[in-house]
C-alpha angles and dihedrals in degrees: 000000000000089000092050090052094054089053094060116108095204141033127240089270092064100247111143110230092220092052091046091052091047091050094047091049087051090050090049094048089049091050090050092049092047090048092052092046091049091048094049091050094050091047091051092048093049089048092050092047091050092050091048088053092047091051089050091050092051092045091050092047090050091049089048094050091049094049107103115245117249118206125204090245092058117102120229112220 
């Protein structure tokens, strides 16, 4: 009897084993694709934020370089 049960292609609920496996594989592929897409989007966002901060740092450094130096002996008018 156990051998006969192993040879069944569907359960008592009527779900075909092959169709179930195929559906599960498609779902797995979709999840993998979504994960890859999300990972790439996050990586791009992190990279863009990093570049924005680098640009802000460069801009701030250039402003600091161009600010005239005021010595203690200088008089403020």
